[in-house]
PLY file of the C-alpha trace (Angstrom):
ply
format ascii 1.0
element vertex 138
property float x
property float y
property float z
element edge 137
property int vertex1
property int vertex2
end_header
-11.90 -23.68 47.20
-9.16 -25.10 44.95
-11.73 -25.82 42.24
-12.82 -22.15 42.29
-9.20 -20.96 41.91
-8.70 -23.37 39.01
-11.85 -22.05 37.29
-10.70 -18.43 37.69
-7.32 -19.23 36.15
-8.99 -21.10 33.30
-11.40 -18.21 32.73
-8.52 -15.70 32.76
-6.57 -17.85 30.29
-9.54 -18.20 27.92
-10.23 -14.45 28.09
-6.62 -13.70 27.22
-6.65 -16.26 24.40
-9.83 -14.75 22.94
-8.34 -11.23 23.06
-5.17 -12.45 21.29
-7.19 -14.17 18.56
-9.28 -11.03 18.01
-6.12 -8.94 17.64
-4.71 -11.36 15.07
-7.92 -11.27 13.03
-7.70 -7.50 12.56
-5.87 -6.26 9.45
-2.45 -4.70 9.95
-2.55 -0.97 10.62
-1.25 1.00 7.68
0.66 4.28 7.95
0.49 7.45 5.90
2.99 7.07 3.08
2.68 3.29 2.71
2.56 2.20 -0.92
-0.38 -0.21 -1.24
-2.23 -2.09 -3.94
-5.68 -3.60 -4.35
-7.64 -5.45 -7.02
-10.38 -4.01 -9.21
-12.07 -5.48 -12.31
-9.72 -3.42 -14.51
-6.66 -4.86 -12.74
-4.32 -4.12 -9.87
-4.33 -0.50 -8.63
-1.42 1.03 -6.70
-1.61 4.10 -4.45
-0.26 5.80 -1.36
-2.03 5.93 2.00
-2.84 9.55 2.88
-4.68 8.99 6.15
-6.76 6.56 8.15
-8.22 4.40 9.29
-11.57 5.97 10.02
-13.89 4.21 12.51
-15.08 1.89 9.70
-11.48 0.81 8.85
-11.32 2.80 5.59
-8.09 4.48 4.48
-7.86 7.52 2.21
-5.57 6.80 -0.75
-3.86 8.95 -3.35
-4.21 7.19 -6.67
-2.14 8.52 -9.60
-4.29 10.41 -12.08
-7.49 9.96 -10.05
-9.33 11.68 -7.24
-8.39 10.52 -3.76
-10.75 7.89 -2.45
-11.35 5.63 0.52
-10.93 1.86 0.52
-11.37 -0.73 3.27
-8.26 -2.05 5.03
-9.08 -5.67 4.19
-8.70 -4.93 0.47
-5.23 -3.38 0.79
-1.85 -5.10 0.50
1.34 -3.23 1.45
3.78 -3.11 -1.47
6.36 -0.98 0.35
6.17 0.58 3.82
6.54 4.33 4.29
10.06 5.56 4.76
11.76 2.78 2.80
15.30 4.05 2.13
17.54 3.88 -0.94
15.46 5.45 -3.67
16.21 3.70 -6.94
15.83 6.75 -9.22
15.76 10.54 -8.97
12.59 12.60 -9.44
12.60 14.35 -12.81
14.52 11.59 -14.64
13.24 11.03 -18.20
12.57 7.32 -18.67
11.20 4.71 -21.03
9.49 1.43 -20.16
7.13 -1.17 -21.58
3.53 -1.30 -20.37
1.16 -4.01 -21.65
3.65 -4.72 -24.45
3.74 -1.09 -25.62
6.81 1.17 -25.35
6.17 4.23 -23.16
8.11 7.38 -22.25
7.68 9.83 -19.41
9.33 11.31 -16.37
9.58 10.21 -12.75
7.39 12.39 -10.49
7.68 10.42 -7.19
9.93 7.70 -5.85
8.97 5.33 -3.06
11.87 2.96 -2.42
12.02 0.68 -5.45
8.76 2.03 -6.96
8.56 5.07 -9.24
5.48 7.09 -10.17
5.84 7.97 -13.85
3.94 10.64 -15.75
3.73 10.19 -19.53
3.73 13.32 -21.74
0.37 12.38 -23.30
-3.01 12.05 -21.58
-2.26 8.49 -20.45
-2.73 7.88 -16.71
0.16 8.29 -14.33
1.43 4.87 -13.24
3.41 3.26 -10.43
6.17 1.13 -11.96
9.03 -0.81 -10.39
12.04 1.49 -10.91
14.23 -1.39 -12.09
12.00 -1.75 -15.18
12.65 1.89 -16.19
15.42 2.90 -18.60
16.83 6.46 -18.29
16.50 8.44 -21.53
18.89 11.25 -22.49
0 1
1 2
2 3
3 4
4 5
5 6
6 7
7 8
8 9
9 10
10 11
11 12
12 13
13 14
14 15
15 16
16 17
17 18
18 19
19 20
20 21
21 22
22 23
23 24
24 25
25 26
26 27
27 28
28 29
29 30
30 31
31 32
32 33
33 34
34 35
35 36
36 37
37 38
38 39
39 40
40 41
41 42
42 43
43 44
44 45
45 46
46 47
47 48
48 49
49 50
50 51
51 52
52 53
53 54
54 55
55 56
56 57
57 58
58 59
59 60
60 61
61 62
62 63
63 64
64 65
65 66
66 67
67 68
68 69
69 70
70 71
71 72
72 73
73 74
74 75
75 76
76 77
77 78
78 79
79 80
80 81
81 82
82 83
83 84
84 85
85 86
86 87
87 88
88 89
89 90
90 91
91 92
92 93
93 94
94 95
95 96
96 97
97 98
98 99
99 100
100 101
101 102
102 103
103 104
104 105
105 106
106 107
107 108
108 109
109 110
110 111
111 112
112 113
113 114
114 115
115 116
116 117
117 118
118 119
119 120
120 121
121 122
122 123
123 124
124 125
125 126
126 127
127 128
128 129
129 130
130 131
131 132
132 133
133 134
134 135
135 136
136 137
């Protein structure tokens, strides 16, 4: 009888351990508004989570200057969680910065904590840039 009780406890322990390991293996759940990045052949892409995950673990992202598209949770890395306080710069501020060694100008269209979405006046793509690298222009 004692051996049966010991087996039940061992089985319960192993079941619990397996459930805990499965939970740890799953990617962290993202929230709408999280600023995320992922890798593509053309480089690192930054966007904001709009919704998700769907049953296949895909999140819908807003990517600056592109159509919204879905990407799998395993490919995403959180840059800044939604609701991060203390915005570093005001929307509408005219700024200059250097991108790939070239001087750029534009205006801030969104701020997400220490990250700013900047829209250049030309047809160049809108970009997410760390606000501290931006210089206000008068």
